[in-house]
C-alpha positions, -999 to 999 in steps of 0.1 A, spaced: 385 510 -72 422 506 -69 450 531 -73 483 516 -82 513 536 -68 548 528 -74 548 491 -64 517 486 -40 479 496 -42 455 517 -24 419 500 -22 389 522 -20 353 514 -17 328 536 -27 288 532 -33 286 565 -48 256 573 -22 271 569 15 302 550 20 335 564 5 369 551 21 402 537 17 398 502 28 427 480 34 406 450 44 397 440 9 433 430 0 467 418 15 480 442 38 514 435 27 507 454 -9 489 482 5 507 518 1 499 529 37 512 565 33 496 572 1 463 558 13 464 578 45 469 606 24 441 598 0 420 590 32 427 625 48 412 640 13 382 621 16 379 633 51 382 668 42 355 663 14 331 649 43 342 676 68 336 705 40 297 686 35 307 674 4 281 646 -10 297 613 -18 295 622 -57 313 655 -52 338 639 -32 348 613 -57 350 640 -84 376 659 -61 393 627 -56 394 619 -93 406 655 -99 436 653 -75 445 617 -78 433 612 -115 411 580 -127 417 547 -106 438 521 -121 412 497 -117 375 503 -115 351 475 -110 313 474 -97 303 452 -71 267 443 -55 279 452 -21 308 474 -10 311 453 20 320 424 5 339 438 -23 372 421 -10 371 389 -35 365 412 -65 392 437 -58 419 407 -50 406 388 -81 411 422 -101 448 422 -87 453 386 -99 455 376 -62 426 350 -66 394 352 -42 408 335 -12 
């Protein structure tokens, strides 16, 4: 999923089971909003520190940050980069 900020994006990967993190490796670092992404990552870490499940943490993030601007399903979150880049209109390379 991707949150859009003013002129950049925050890519987030989540398998709804074990993995939930901001992930800048999926897109060109030049369009990643590092400040907002770090704040979102801090919220995710706080959820983990409070023993929330991924599903509970996802609910907290959606409550605080709203629905993502782009939400897509991929077979493997570890290889989500091409799908996220394509959804952003960046191609798959």
